[in-house]
Every structure is written in C-alpha cells, then in structure tokens.
MIZAFI-222716 format. One record per residue (C-alpha): x, y, z; residue number from 0. Coordinates in nm, 3 decimals. Layout:
% MIZAFI-222716
SITE      px      py      pz seq
SITE       X       Y       Z NUM
...
This chain:
% MIZAFI-222716
SITE      px      py      pz seq
SITE   0.862  -0.740   3.903   0
SITE   0.888  -1.127   3.822   1
SITE   0.679  -1.075   3.517   2
SITE   0.895  -0.786   3.421   3
SITE   1.214  -1.018   3.402   4
SITE   1.083  -1.173   3.108   5
SITE   1.097  -0.828   2.915   6
SITE   1.436  -0.776   3.046   7
SITE   1.554  -1.113   2.919   8
SITE   1.367  -1.243   2.602   9
SITE   1.331  -0.894   2.412  10
SITE   1.705  -0.813   2.452  11
SITE   1.776  -1.196   2.332  12
SITE   1.537  -1.160   2.025  13
SITE   1.670  -0.826   1.932  14
SITE   2.056  -0.942   1.957  15
SITE   1.957  -1.242   1.755  16
SITE   1.805  -1.025   1.479  17
SITE   2.093  -0.784   1.512  18
SITE   2.387  -1.090   1.482  19
SITE   2.214  -1.248   1.180  20
SITE   2.233  -0.882   0.996  21
SITE   2.552  -0.844   1.072  22
SITE   2.632  -1.183   0.927  23
SITE   2.432  -1.112   0.623  24
SITE   2.623  -0.778   0.576  25
SITE   2.951  -0.977   0.612  26
SITE   2.845  -1.200   0.309  27
SITE   2.724  -0.943   0.104  28
SITE   3.016  -0.722   0.117  29
SITE   3.275  -1.058   0.100  30
SITE   3.110  -1.356  -0.060  31
SITE   2.811  -1.172  -0.273  32
SITE   2.753  -1.482  -0.496  33
SITE   2.628  -1.655  -0.186  34
SITE   2.347  -1.409  -0.116  35
SITE   2.021  -1.361  -0.321  36
SITE   2.131  -0.957  -0.284  37
SITE   2.474  -1.009  -0.448  38
SITE   2.350  -1.246  -0.737  39
SITE   2.042  -0.984  -0.791  40
SITE   2.289  -0.657  -0.773  41
SITE   2.511  -0.835  -1.045  42
SITE   2.187  -0.943  -1.272  43
SITE   2.034  -0.591  -1.259  44
SITE   2.356  -0.413  -1.356  45
SITE   2.387  -0.685  -1.674  46
SITE   2.021  -0.604  -1.726  47
SITE   2.098  -0.216  -1.741  48
SITE   2.392  -0.265  -1.967  49
SITE   2.158  -0.474  -2.217  50
SITE   1.895  -0.218  -2.206  51
SITE   2.132   0.075  -2.272  52
SITE   2.253  -0.107  -2.588  53
SITE   1.962   0.018  -2.794  54
SITE   1.755   0.268  -2.616  55
SITE   1.507   0.314  -2.895  56
SITE   1.433  -0.037  -2.899  57
SITE   1.428  -0.128  -2.497  58
SITE   1.385   0.209  -2.373  59
SITE   0.992   0.137  -2.321  60
SITE   1.072  -0.195  -2.153  61
SITE   1.316  -0.040  -1.922  62
SITE   1.091   0.225  -1.819  63
SITE   0.779  -0.026  -1.784  64
SITE   1.008  -0.239  -1.546  65
SITE   1.097   0.037  -1.330  66
SITE   0.753   0.179  -1.326  67
SITE   0.640  -0.142  -1.171  68
SITE   0.925  -0.115  -0.896  69
SITE   0.782   0.237  -0.811  70
SITE   0.427   0.084  -0.771  71
SITE   0.576  -0.123  -0.546  72
SITE   0.770   0.126  -0.348  73
SITE   0.439   0.330  -0.345  74
SITE   0.234   0.061  -0.202  75
SITE   0.467  -0.015   0.073  76
SITE   0.524   0.361   0.167  77
SITE   0.157   0.424   0.167  78
SITE   0.087   0.121   0.396  79
SITE   0.391   0.208   0.625  80
SITE   0.237   0.578   0.663  81
SITE  -0.096   0.450   0.689  82
SITE   0.000   0.197   0.982  83
SITE   0.196   0.473   1.145  84
SITE  -0.114   0.671   1.171  85
SITE  -0.293   0.373   1.336  86
SITE  -0.031   0.320   1.568  87
SITE  -0.014   0.730   1.659  88
SITE  -0.413   0.676   1.712  89
SITE  -0.379   0.416   1.948  90
SITE  -0.088   0.591   2.160  91
SITE  -0.302   0.937   2.199  92
SITE  -0.638   0.703   2.312  93
SITE  -0.633   0.679   2.669  94
SITE  -0.960   0.473   2.721  95
SITE  -0.969   0.076   2.775  96
SITE  -0.704  -0.166   2.856  97
SITE  -0.434  -0.183   2.590  98
SITE  -0.259  -0.500   2.751  99
SITE  -0.416  -0.703   2.500 100
SITE  -0.412  -1.012   2.797 101
SITE  -0.072  -1.004   2.852 102
SITE   0.055  -1.328   3.044 103
SITE   0.390  -1.243   3.111 104
SITE   0.536  -0.947   3.114 105
SITE   0.544  -0.533   3.171 106
SITE   0.164  -0.440   3.188 107
SITE   0.241  -0.092   3.281 108
SITE   0.137   0.192   3.093 109
SITE   0.504   0.296   2.999 110
SITE   0.575  -0.046   2.871 111
SITE   0.282  -0.034   2.644 112
SITE   0.367   0.309   2.519 113
SITE   0.740   0.175   2.467 114
SITE   0.608  -0.091   2.251 115
SITE   0.359   0.122   2.077 116
SITE   0.651   0.363   2.016 117
SITE   0.862   0.092   1.879 118
SITE   0.611  -0.048   1.625 119
SITE   0.565   0.291   1.504 120
SITE   0.945   0.405   1.465 121
SITE   0.960   0.076   1.268 122
SITE   0.664   0.189   1.017 123
SITE   0.806   0.530   0.999 124
SITE   1.141   0.424   0.901 125
SITE   0.991   0.168   0.659 126
SITE   0.785   0.471   0.506 127
SITE   1.124   0.691   0.454 128
SITE   1.309   0.399   0.304 129
SITE   1.051   0.310   0.015 130
SITE   1.067   0.697  -0.062 131
SITE   1.444   0.685  -0.115 132
SITE   1.361   0.397  -0.323 133
SITE   1.110   0.577  -0.537 134
SITE   1.404   0.859  -0.575 135
SITE   1.651   0.627  -0.725 136
SITE   1.403   0.443  -0.945 137
SITE   1.272   0.767  -1.078 138
SITE   1.607   0.871  -1.171 139
SITE   1.725   0.540  -1.304 140
SITE   1.406   0.547  -1.519 141
SITE   1.560   0.869  -1.678 142
SITE   1.903   0.792  -1.695 143
SITE   1.839   0.462  -1.858 144
SITE   1.716   0.626  -2.184 145
SITE   1.967   0.877  -2.233 146
SITE   2.071   0.791  -2.578 147
SITE   2.426   0.834  -2.518 148
SITE   2.562   0.627  -2.857 149
SITE   2.403   0.937  -3.075 150
SITE   2.641   1.183  -2.853 151
SITE   2.984   1.265  -2.949 152
SITE   3.127   1.093  -2.614 153
SITE   3.456   0.879  -2.601 154
SITE   3.371   0.524  -2.624 155
SITE   3.446   0.431  -2.256 156
SITE   3.209   0.691  -2.137 157
SITE   2.905   0.460  -2.222 158
SITE   3.050   0.168  -2.009 159
SITE   3.093   0.430  -1.712 160
SITE   2.746   0.537  -1.753 161
SITE   2.583   0.235  -1.786 162
SITE   2.779   0.151  -1.435 163
SITE   2.629   0.461  -1.286 164
SITE   2.292   0.387  -1.404 165
SITE   2.335   0.031  -1.278 166
SITE   2.454   0.155  -0.911 167
SITE   2.188   0.411  -0.924 168
SITE   1.868   0.141  -0.984 169
SITE   2.091  -0.110  -0.734 170
SITE   2.040   0.195  -0.437 171
SITE   1.665   0.207  -0.517 172
SITE   1.628  -0.173  -0.474 173
SITE   1.839  -0.175  -0.154 174
SITE   1.615   0.101  -0.016 175
SITE   1.319  -0.105  -0.109 176
SITE   1.436  -0.425   0.052 177
SITE   1.533  -0.239   0.352 178
SITE   1.161  -0.076   0.355 179
SITE   1.050  -0.437   0.331 180
SITE   1.261  -0.564   0.610 181
SITE   1.130  -0.325   0.821 182
SITE   0.775  -0.479   0.778 183
SITE   0.950  -0.805   0.866 184
SITE   1.082  -0.653   1.194 185
SITE   0.759  -0.510   1.285 186
SITE   0.596  -0.831   1.322 187
SITE   0.795  -0.969   1.637 188
SITE   0.745  -0.589   1.751 189
SITE   0.395  -0.649   1.725 190
SITE   0.375  -0.979   1.907 191
SITE   0.555  -0.799   2.183 192
SITE   0.235  -0.627   2.291 193
SITE   0.142  -1.021   2.372 194
SITE   0.423  -1.082   2.574 195
SITE   0.810  -1.110   2.543 196
SITE   0.773  -1.490   2.476 197
SITE   0.554  -1.478   2.167 198
SITE   0.840  -1.176   2.066 199
SITE   1.134  -1.423   2.122 200
SITE   0.988  -1.703   1.909 201
SITE   0.886  -1.459   1.635 202
SITE   1.230  -1.389   1.647 203
SITE   1.352  -1.705   1.599 204
SITE   1.098  -1.789   1.332 205
SITE   1.161  -1.466   1.125 206
SITE   1.541  -1.513   1.143 207
SITE   1.532  -1.901   1.003 208
SITE   1.304  -1.765   0.764 209
SITE   1.509  -1.467   0.631 210
SITE   1.795  -1.704   0.617 211
SITE   1.603  -1.944   0.326 212
SITE   1.551  -1.591   0.182 213
SITE   1.848  -1.452   0.190 214
SITE   2.130  -1.695   0.083 215
SITE   2.169  -1.888  -0.242 216
SITE   2.166  -2.284  -0.231 217
SITE   2.181  -2.372  -0.609 218
SITE   2.468  -2.487  -0.749 219
SITE   2.418  -2.390  -1.062 220
SITE   2.599  -2.033  -1.038 221
SITE   2.910  -2.048  -1.261 222
SITE   3.247  -1.982  -1.107 223
SITE   3.340  -1.740  -1.344 224
SITE   3.008  -1.501  -1.308 225
SITE   3.050  -1.563  -0.937 226
SITE   3.436  -1.417  -0.969 227
SITE   3.306  -1.145  -1.152 228
SITE   3.005  -1.063  -0.908 229
SITE   3.289  -1.050  -0.639 230
SITE   3.513  -0.828  -0.798 231
SITE   3.233  -0.615  -0.895 232
SITE   3.141  -0.595  -0.524 233
SITE   3.485  -0.474  -0.461 234
SITE   3.522  -0.250  -0.695 235
SITE   3.197  -0.049  -0.678 236
SITE   3.145   0.210  -0.416 237
SITE   2.768   0.179  -0.371 238
SITE   2.841  -0.187  -0.140 239
SITE   2.833  -0.010   0.152 240
SITE   2.441  -0.049   0.190 241
SITE   2.401  -0.419   0.075 242
SITE   2.183  -0.492   0.388 243
SITE   1.865  -0.601   0.269 244
C-alpha cells in the first residue's frame, strides 16, 4: 500500500501538469496566436492557399504535391499508431510471465498493470483516429485548391471566400495531424509509467519543458502589422475552436 501512494500522487500530478500546460497553450492560441507556432503557421497556410489559387494552371501541381507530402506524413503516423495499438492489445491479452518490468516503486498488481496498458492503447487509438481525420481534410483540400474559380462566372468576392474556405480546410487537416503527433508525445510518459510513477512524473516535466520551446515563438522579427492581422483572422474565423496542437 505504501508503494501505491506514489501512483496516487505522482501520476495525477504529472497528468495535471500536462493538462494545465495545454489549457494555457489553448488560451494563447485563441487570444494571442502571434505568440505561438500554431497561430503563425495557420496564418501562413492561409496566405499560401491564396497564392496557390491565384493561378491554378501554374501552381496546381505544386499545391497537390505539397498536400500529398502531408497526406503521406499522416499516413505514416496512422499506420504506426494502429500497429502499436495491436502490439499493446497483444501484450494485454498475454498472461504469461511477469509484466511489471522491474518496477521499484508503484503498483505491481495485475489490475494496475492492465490500467497502464489500457492507457497506452487508448493513446495510440486516439492518435490513429486523429491522423485519419487529417488525411480526410488534406484529401478534400487537394481537390478544392485546384478548382479554377477565375474561369467560372462568379462574383469577384466569391474567390476570396473560397480561398478562405480552402485555407480553413487545410488548417483543420494540420490541426488534426498535430493532435495525432501530440498523442504520440503523450504516450511517452504513459509508457514510462510501466516502470513506475517516478519516471512517469519526471518525463511529464521534461515533456512540458520541451513542448514549451516547440509551441511558442521567441523571434522578434515578426512584423507588428502581420501580427495584428493574424489575431484578427483568428477571431473572425470559425475554425479556431480546434487549435490545440
């Protein structure tokens, strides 16, 4: 029972630390997107879509190749996630041998080990589903970005609205891809939980520190005009609700 106290204290502390960081990240992305890599990349993707749709006959191949590379990246992550899910399911169904992995402190009971395996399995399954959604949006975007709207009899303002819609679609694909990748990140502390709650808590600290430098921008070269446009775009677009990466 004394060793199980570590699981009851360190594991929730590590999970709360991860949750608090991502709540703070979501707040910054929604209210100050120019300070985050997610917001800056979202703005530049919209700008790229508008530039690609200016001349579909010239830029169509480049746009499709770029989106195809993104689809391949999502496919690799989805395939890896479902493969690891199968491995974890096989380990859960196996009842031979000691599966405690030499845990020094923490819960060594069969129920505790099963909960750890189930947590990792759910993490990989979420990653698989998120990457599948990313492939879906990228596939839609690869078709929409090549529609020759300038050759169609539409009002002049319709092209701008269409470019905004295509940009939002591609941004959603990027958000889902980033969420699927973040699920892989989150599986590292869960995997180390198999070796005890102390490695799990330390990995949460290390992961949050690493993600902070990956998620926030520290360059002072971002123009103030572009920064204000970015914040205005984020507040005016409806796809900002899923900006957690």
